[in-house]
MILUM-465294 format. One record per residue (C-alpha): residue number from 1; residue in one letter; x, y, z. Coordinates in nm, 3 decimals, decimal comma, padded with zeros to 5 digits. Each point is the difference from the previous one (the first is absolute). Layout:
 seq type       x       y       z
 NUM    A       X       Y       Z
...
end
This chain:
 seq type       x       y       z
   1    M -00,064 -01,122  00,202
   2    T -00,154 -00,338  00,009
   3    S -00,301 -00,111 -00,177
   4    H -00,306 -00,203  00,163
   5    P  00,078 -00,379 -00,039
   6    P -00,236 -00,185 -00,226
   7    I -00,288 -00,222  00,121
   8    H  00,055 -00,362 -00,055
   9    E -00,232 -00,104 -00,298
  10    G -00,099 -00,324  00,196
  11    I -00,212  00,180  00,248
  12    L -00,184  00,217 -00,232
  13    E -00,345 -00,076 -00,166
  14    P  00,037 -00,084 -00,365
  15    G -00,144  00,317 -00,121
  16    A  00,218  00,212  00,213
  17    V  00,323 -00,120 -00,141
  18    R -00,017  00,209 -00,316
  19    I -00,075  00,313  00,211
  20    H  00,296 -00,063  00,246
  21    K  00,237 -00,048 -00,299
  22    G -00,090  00,317 -00,132
  23    K  00,063  00,162  00,342
  24    R  00,348 -00,148  00,020
  25    R  00,073  00,119 -00,353
  26    L -00,104  00,375  00,118
  27    I  00,184 -00,028  00,318
  28    R  00,339 -00,113 -00,193
  29    F -00,070  00,279 -00,239
  30    T -00,038  00,284  00,246
  31    H  00,299 -00,109  00,210
  32    S  00,243  00,033 -00,263
  33    S  00,235  00,316  00,024
  34    T  00,082 -00,046 -00,376
  35    R -00,373  00,041 -00,098
  36    A -00,047  00,310  00,240
  37    T  00,297  00,163 -00,168
  38    M -00,138 -00,068 -00,339
  39    L -00,337  00,129  00,089
  40    M  00,147  00,325  00,148
  41    V  00,225  00,053 -00,297
  42    G -00,301 -00,056 -00,221
  43    A -00,220  00,257  00,178
  44    A  00,283  00,254 -00,033
  45    L  00,036 -00,048 -00,370
  46    V -00,386  00,030 -00,042
  47    A  00,008  00,337  00,194
  48    F  00,296  00,119 -00,220
  49    L -00,184 -00,073 -00,317
  50    I -00,325  00,173  00,117
  51    E  00,180  00,292  00,127
  52    N  00,178  00,059 -00,358
  53    T -00,330 -00,014 -00,168
  54    P -00,302  00,244 -00,046
  55    A -00,156 -00,172  00,288
  56    L  00,228  00,182  00,251
  57    P -00,244  00,258  00,124
  58    Y -00,274 -00,274  00,081
  59    F  00,254 -00,217  00,158
  60    N  00,133  00,275  00,236
  61    E -00,350  00,140  00,063
  62    F -00,134 -00,345  00,110
  63    W  00,288 -00,041  00,275
  64    H -00,062  00,349  00,121
  65    S -00,371  00,064 -00,037
  66    V -00,125 -00,323  00,162
  67    H -00,007  00,055  00,380
  68    L -00,072 -00,194  00,289
  69    A -00,125  00,126  00,335
  70    F -00,016 -00,131  00,359
  71    S -00,103  00,134  00,331
  72    I  00,093 -00,094  00,359
  73    G -00,226  00,196  00,223
  74    P  00,057  00,365 -00,074
  75    L  00,293 -00,071 -00,212
  76    H -00,060 -00,002 -00,380
  77    A  00,269 -00,103 -00,253
  78    N -00,027  00,026 -00,400
  79    I  00,271 -00,120 -00,188
  80    S  00,040 -00,078 -00,376
  81    L  00,055 -00,353 -00,145
  82    E  00,365  00,067 -00,050
  83    H  00,059  00,098  00,344
  84    F -00,204 -00,283  00,135
  85    I  00,230 -00,243 -00,176
  86    N  00,309  00,185  00,083
  87    D -00,101  00,069  00,381
  88    F -00,227 -00,290  00,090
  89    L  00,054 -00,297 -00,223
  90    M  00,387  00,052 -00,005
  91    A -00,033  00,002  00,377
  92    L -00,096 -00,372 -00,038
  93    F  00,340 -00,051 -00,199
  94    F  00,175  00,143  00,262
  95    L -00,173 -00,215  00,245
  96    M  00,123 -00,285 -00,188
  97    V  00,355  00,135  00,001
  98    G -00,033  00,059  00,385
  99    L -00,111 -00,366  00,029
 100    E  00,277 -00,117 -00,197
 101    I  00,243  00,224  00,211
 102    K -00,149 -00,148  00,311
 103    H  00,041 -00,369 -00,114
 104    E  00,366  00,055 -00,083
 105    M  00,068  00,134  00,341
 106    R -00,188 -00,277  00,176
 107    A  00,093 -00,286 -00,216
 108    G  00,213  00,098 -00,308
 109    E  00,344  00,106 -00,058
 110    L -00,026  00,312  00,237
 111    T -00,021 -00,224  00,304
 112    E  00,363 -00,088 -00,045
 113    P  00,224  00,314  00,010
 114    R  00,293 -00,160 -00,175
 115    K -00,211 -00,099 -00,290
 116    A -00,195  00,300 -00,003
 117    V  00,275  00,240  00,005
 118    L  00,112 -00,073 -00,362
 119    P -00,346  00,094 -00,170
 120    I -00,066  00,279  00,234
 121    V  00,333  00,152 -00,070
 122    A -00,060 -00,063 -00,374
 123    A -00,333  00,181  00,037
 124    A  00,152  00,301  00,147
 125    G  00,254  00,010 -00,259
 126    G -00,255 -00,045 -00,260
 127    A -00,204  00,298  00,142
 128    I  00,273  00,253  00,071
 129    L  00,190 -00,016 -00,327
 130    P -00,286  00,070 -00,227
 131    A -00,115  00,280  00,209
 132    L  00,358  00,153 -00,041
 133    V -00,007 -00,067 -00,387
 134    Y -00,330  00,195 -00,014
 135    L  00,112  00,281  00,209
 136    A  00,340  00,015 -00,190
 137    V -00,202  00,072 -00,321
 138    N -00,269  00,224  00,172
 139    M  00,185  00,160  00,297
 140    G -00,129  00,374  00,012
 141    G -00,269 -00,063 -00,250
 142    E -00,373  00,041  00,069
 143    H -00,056 -00,362 -00,015
 144    A  00,286 -00,130  00,245
 145    G -00,277 -00,113  00,235
 146    G -00,058 -00,302 -00,241
 147    W  00,303 -00,171  00,144
 148    G -00,222 -00,260  00,159
 149    V -00,141 -00,135 -00,334
 150    P  00,306 -00,234 -00,104
 151    M  00,043 -00,116  00,362
 152    A -00,244 -00,294  00,008
 153    N -00,046 -00,314 -00,204
 154    D -00,312 -00,212 -00,067
 155    I -00,021 -00,302  00,209
 156    A -00,267 -00,177 -00,232
 157    F  00,209  00,070 -00,316
 158    C  00,330 -00,112  00,142
 159    L -00,141 -00,330  00,137
 160    G -00,214 -00,050 -00,305
 161    L  00,311  00,025 -00,222
 162    L  00,201 -00,231  00,220
 163    A -00,298 -00,234 -00,009
 164    L  00,033 -00,051 -00,370
 165    L  00,340 -00,190  00,064
 166    G -00,186 -00,258  00,204
 167    S  00,196 -00,238  00,252
 168    R  00,331  00,066 -00,183
 169    V  00,027  00,304  00,235
 170    P  00,202 -00,082  00,324
 171    A -00,244  00,029  00,305
 172    G  00,233  00,224  00,151
 173    L -00,031  00,265 -00,272
 174    R -00,366  00,008  00,020
 175    A  00,023  00,039  00,377
 176    Y  00,254  00,289 -00,061
 177    L -00,217  00,164 -00,265
 178    S -00,327 -00,013  00,214
 179    T  00,181  00,129  00,303
 180    L  00,165  00,280 -00,203
 181    T -00,334  00,120 -00,157
 182    I -00,165 -00,011  00,352
 183    A  00,280  00,211  00,143
 184    D -00,019  00,223 -00,294
 185    D -00,368  00,043  00,054
 186    M  00,070  00,078  00,359
 187    I  00,231  00,282 -00,114
 188    A -00,259  00,136 -00,232
 189    I -00,273 -00,001  00,254
 190    G  00,240  00,196  00,223
 191    V  00,070  00,234 -00,282
 192    I -00,358  00,054 -00,086
 193    A -00,090  00,075  00,380
 194    L  00,293  00,224  00,071
 195    F  00,048  00,208 -00,332
 196    Y -00,330 -00,021 -00,205
 197    T -00,238  00,113  00,261
 198    S -00,195  00,311 -00,041
 199    D -00,081  00,249  00,298
 200    L -00,078 -00,214  00,305
 201    N -00,346  00,047  00,168
 202    L  00,113 -00,095  00,358
 203    P -00,352 -00,096  00,153
 204    W -00,065 -00,245 -00,287
 205    L  00,355 -00,157  00,032
 206    I -00,060 -00,042  00,384
 207    A -00,343 -00,159 -00,099
 208    A  00,185 -00,244 -00,228
 209    L  00,257 -00,071  00,273
 210    V -00,295 -00,078  00,242
 211    M -00,147 -00,248 -00,251
 212    L  00,336 -00,172 -00,049
 213    A  00,017 -00,022  00,387
 214    V -00,338 -00,171  00,004
 215    L  00,119 -00,244 -00,256
 216    F  00,308 -00,085  00,204
 217    A -00,245 -00,044  00,298
 218    F -00,206 -00,254 -00,196
 219    N  00,323 -00,184 -00,073
 220    R  00,101  00,004  00,379
 221    L -00,366 -00,127  00,096
 222    H  00,065 -00,282 -00,248
 223    I -00,286  00,097 -00,226
 224    H  00,042 -00,213 -00,319
 225    D -00,299  00,078 -00,186
 226    L  00,069  00,217 -00,299
 227    P -00,312  00,221 -00,010
 228    P  00,082  00,211  00,302
 229    Y  00,342  00,064 -00,146
 230    L -00,135  00,083 -00,339
 231    A -00,272  00,234  00,130
 232    V  00,234  00,199  00,232
 233    G  00,252 -00,025 -00,276
 234    F -00,230  00,189 -00,247
 235    V -00,075  00,270  00,271
 236    M  00,384  00,047  00,033
 237    W  00,024  00,033 -00,381
 238    V -00,237  00,285 -00,003
 239    C  00,200  00,177  00,289
 240    V  00,308 -00,043 -00,213
 241    L -00,147  00,131 -00,307
 242    F -00,103  00,317  00,178
 243    S  00,336  00,026  00,205
 244    G  00,208  00,084 -00,313
 245    V  00,204 -00,317  00,018
 246    H -00,067 -00,210 -00,300
 247    A -00,302 -00,211  00,059
 248    T  00,160 -00,327 -00,142
 249    L  00,227 -00,010  00,303
 250    A -00,316 -00,098  00,209
 251    G  00,030 -00,337 -00,162
 252    V  00,343 -00,059  00,125
 253    M -00,094  00,105  00,333
 254    L -00,294 -00,231  00,021
 255    A  00,220 -00,300 -00,127
 256    L  00,233  00,062  00,296
 257    A -00,290 -00,050  00,246
 258    V -00,143 -00,297 -00,131
 259    P  00,088 -00,316  00,183
 260    A  00,247 -00,231 -00,151
 261    R -00,049 -00,297  00,237
 262    S -00,276 -00,258  00,013
 263    E -00,252  00,003  00,279
 264    I  00,015 -00,374  00,009
 265    K  00,272 -00,207  00,168
 266    L  00,151 -00,165 -00,309
 267    D  00,156 -00,285  00,166
 268    R -00,331 -00,115  00,141
 269    V -00,226  00,054 -00,312
 270    G  00,088 -00,329 -00,163
 271    A -00,115 -00,205  00,279
 272    W -00,331  00,210  00,035
 273    F -00,078 -00,030 -00,364
 274    A  00,052 -00,393  00,000
 275    K -00,229 -00,004  00,319
 276    R -00,257  00,210 -00,178
 277    V  00,009 -00,198 -00,330
 278    R -00,066 -00,329  00,185
 279    S -00,297  00,170  00,170
 280    A -00,139  00,125 -00,316
 281    E  00,038 -00,353 -00,149
 282    D -00,199 -00,151  00,290
 283    R -00,269  00,263 -00,053
 284    Y -00,044 -00,052 -00,394
 285    D -00,324 -00,189 -00,080
 286    P  00,021 -00,114 -00,367
 287    G -00,384 -00,048  00,018
 288    E -00,078  00,366  00,033
 289    P  00,032  00,279 -00,261
 290    D  00,284  00,266  00,042
 291    I -00,210  00,277  00,136
 292    A -00,132 -00,241  00,272
 293    Q  00,356 -00,108  00,128
 294    K -00,009  00,278  00,297
 295    E  00,216 -00,161  00,233
 296    Y  00,261 -00,101 -00,244
 297    L -00,013  00,350 -00,181
 298    R  00,050  00,155  00,349
 299    E  00,321 -00,198  00,040
 300    V  00,135  00,113 -00,344
 301    E -00,109  00,382  00,080
 302    S  00,221 -00,026  00,302
 303    I  00,294 -00,150 -00,208
 304    R -00,058  00,295 -00,253
 305    R  00,014  00,266  00,274
 306    V  00,317 -00,131  00,149
 307    S  00,154 -00,038 -00,344
 308    S -00,073  00,341 -00,084
 309    A  00,126  00,122  00,352
 310    T  00,332 -00,206 -00,048
 311    I  00,089  00,239 -00,277
 312    P  00,172  00,314  00,114
 313    P -00,199  00,328 -00,083
 314    T  00,285  00,128 -00,214
 315    I  00,002 -00,298 -00,218
 316    R -00,381  00,011 -00,025
 317    L  00,011  00,368 -00,094
 318    E  00,264 -00,045 -00,250
 319    N -00,191 -00,297 -00,172
 320    G -00,300  00,209 -00,021
 321    L  00,156  00,290 -00,140
 322    H  00,267 -00,151 -00,244
 323    T -00,220 -00,048 -00,296
 324    F -00,195  00,324  00,029
 325    V  00,316  00,201  00,054
 326    Y  00,221 -00,170 -00,280
 327    F -00,264 -00,063 -00,261
 328    F -00,205  00,307  00,045
 329    V  00,134  00,283  00,219
 330    L  00,348 -00,002 -00,165
 331    P -00,123 -00,028 -00,338
 332    L -00,259  00,268  00,045
 333    F  00,272  00,213  00,165
 334    A  00,216 -00,034 -00,317
 335    F -00,292  00,047 -00,236
 336    S -00,082  00,337  00,180
 337    N  00,336  00,126  00,070
 338    A  00,267 -00,166 -00,246
 339    G -00,099  00,160 -00,319
 340    V  00,199  00,285 -00,133
 341    V -00,122  00,274 -00,236
 342    L  00,255  00,045 -00,269
 343    H -00,207  00,237 -00,209
 344    G  00,151  00,352 -00,018
 345    M  00,353 -00,129  00,111
 346    S  00,283 -00,078 -00,237
 347    V  00,227 -00,295  00,070
 348    G  00,289  00,262  00,037
 349    E -00,187  00,159  00,265
 350    I -00,047 -00,314  00,205
 351    V  00,340 -00,140 -00,038
 352    T  00,180  00,338  00,092
 353    S -00,229  00,066  00,296
 354    P  00,199 -00,008  00,326
 355    V -00,287 -00,178  00,161
 356    A  00,003 -00,275 -00,254
 357    I  00,380 -00,027 -00,005
 358    G -00,004 -00,013  00,405
 359    V -00,269 -00,254  00,016
 360    F  00,135 -00,231 -00,275
 361    L  00,354  00,005  00,125
 362    G -00,114 -00,019  00,371
 363    L -00,194 -00,341 -00,089
 364    F  00,220 -00,132 -00,281
 365    V  00,359  00,088  00,125
 366    G -00,034  00,102  00,357
 367    K -00,227 -00,261  00,133
 368    P  00,185 -00,311 -00,140
 369    L  00,335  00,156  00,096
 370    G -00,111  00,087  00,361
 371    I -00,144 -00,353  00,060
 372    F  00,318 -00,172 -00,144
 373    L  00,261  00,224  00,175
 374    A -00,168 -00,018  00,316
 375    T -00,015 -00,379 -00,009
 376    W  00,344 -00,023 -00,114
 377    A  00,136  00,226  00,270
 378    T -00,215 -00,199  00,272
 379    V  00,141 -00,327 -00,111
 380    R  00,364  00,137 -00,056
 381    L  00,012  00,138  00,367
 382    G -00,130 -00,334  00,129
 383    V -00,314  00,109  00,155
 384    S -00,191 -00,254 -00,206
 385    G  00,032 -00,238 -00,260
 386    L -00,195 -00,088 -00,317
 387    P -00,283 -00,240  00,060
 388    D  00,061 -00,359 -00,105
 389    G  00,017 -00,064 -00,360
 390    V  00,007  00,367 -00,119
 391    R  00,274  00,142 -00,211
 392    W  00,110  00,346 -00,059
 393    G -00,172 -00,056 -00,351
 394    H -00,324 -00,059  00,182
 395    I  00,048  00,316  00,203
 396    A  00,075  00,211 -00,323
 397    G -00,315 -00,131 -00,149
 398    V -00,206  00,078  00,322
 399    S  00,172  00,330  00,033
 400    I -00,119  00,111 -00,376
 401    L -00,344 -00,136  00,077
 402    G -00,026  00,252  00,289
 403    G -00,022  00,272 -00,270
 404    V -00,358 -00,106 -00,049
 405    G -00,175  00,289  00,164
 406    F -00,371 -00,007 -00,151
 407    T -00,245 -00,009  00,261
 408    M  00,184  00,162  00,308
 409    A  00,199  00,236 -00,231
 410    I -00,324  00,121 -00,160
 411    F -00,172  00,028  00,337
 412    V  00,282  00,249  00,131
 413    T -00,018  00,186 -00,338
 414    N -00,367  00,080  00,075
 415    L  00,126  00,152  00,323
 416    S  00,290  00,173 -00,133
 417    F -00,120  00,198 -00,309
 418    T -00,313  00,184 -00,011
 419    D  00,052  00,107 -00,363
 420    M -00,144 -00,260 -00,234
 421    Q  00,255  00,037 -00,264
 422    T  00,294 -00,032  00,246
 423    A -00,171 -00,327  00,147
 424    A -00,054 -00,126 -00,357
 425    I  00,375  00,048 -00,062
 426    A  00,087 -00,176  00,318
 427    K -00,226 -00,295 -00,078
 428    T  00,129 -00,025 -00,346
 429    A  00,358 -00,033  00,156
 430    I -00,129 -00,248  00,244
 431    L -00,150 -00,211 -00,259
 432    A  00,304  00,000 -00,218
 433    A  00,238 -00,077  00,277
 434    S -00,237 -00,279  00,131
 435    I -00,038 -00,164 -00,326
 436    L  00,379 -00,007 -00,069
 437    A  00,107 -00,095  00,362
 438    G -00,251 -00,281 -00,001
 439    A  00,108 -00,142 -00,343
 440    I  00,367  00,053  00,077
 441    G -00,020 -00,138  00,348
 442    F -00,220 -00,299 -00,110
 443    L  00,251 -00,092 -00,283
 444    V  00,312  00,033  00,213
 445    L -00,153 -00,236  00,275
 446    R -00,107 -00,246 -00,278
 447    R  00,354 -00,001 -00,120
 448    Q  00,135 -00,052  00,343
 449    V -00,263 -00,291  00,051
 450    A  00,112 -00,165 -00,332
 451    D  00,386  00,026  00,095
 452    V -00,068 -00,156  00,343
 453    E -00,210 -00,295 -00,174
 454    E  00,306 -00,044 -00,250
 455    E  00,264 -00,038  00,275
end
């Protein structure tokens, strides 16, 4: 994710310099994975504190009693604030995930099979082993269906923790972790679609697929404006919502249809800009006020339109969503879903629960072992090699970071357990495993980085 380049102060009016400096500081703040991670953790901790005070009944009532209604023709829907967050706002998060997947497939590590195979196999190992660990503990029990909870890790947390080490981390390790988390999300999306779908409503599902076909038709017709995609995407979300498939998957479907190519021939745009800039300079009249510079402003407006059209729609959409998703949607999701009610449960009851044991061991043991062993086997068999500058100590640290489940694990928890107490136990295990995995993984990586610098 790239931030917008700053406007050079030399072309700004004196009074506007301070405003633009403030905008730059805000952009730098909101494009930090570390700060986004800290905000989500803070929101989860605040929810935890509130849910274990006398304010709990009012807190729960707020999320369930506030309802949002919308209508499309004869169709009427009325959903609680909690479901609006989990079904609609989180669809925007899944849209971001879909855009990141598409970027990796078009221009990232997933475009080169030999480079992509290592993190993809690692992600598969990191998804299968924790599910098996959970099933080994809960096989035959009433909560065996929660095997999907420890499968997925949290892309924002992992990259945020890695960012704390700065430029000392090899670029190859960043690419490995980024691709691994993207592949991990792809697996999680597939699991949600296949195994955590309620009874299907075929007409609504067909309607959703028709909307998806319309979106791909837009792509084939070289429509690069975002509003048509967003409008049809919203209708598709409604169809998916009523189809029985989890509504958030509409975000991924929309991302796959949005064009990733510019509508401008990039090899010609430089010469065109130069010509237009010269034309604009010729039309500038220093004796006229700004609003009277009609010819000049017309040339500048044409430059603005072409500049905007040069940016591929996927990047424009990702830039528009980034701050809202990572600094509003995800913290709000954590605040409304991550809190666990410990009142009425003893510590012994929690730590001996098969659900807690399965989730904790799946994330803290199964996930790191699955990632590391799959990576080791892939390299050992000669299928792929480690990225440049990456050592096994780096892989060990990143594998442990893979045990940070948080957002996606909590999301699957909400789909897996209808009983609030069981869900609370699972979330407690998720938080415990994520905190330990994050702390230990970071310390292992920091030690590895220090050892490399000393050599």
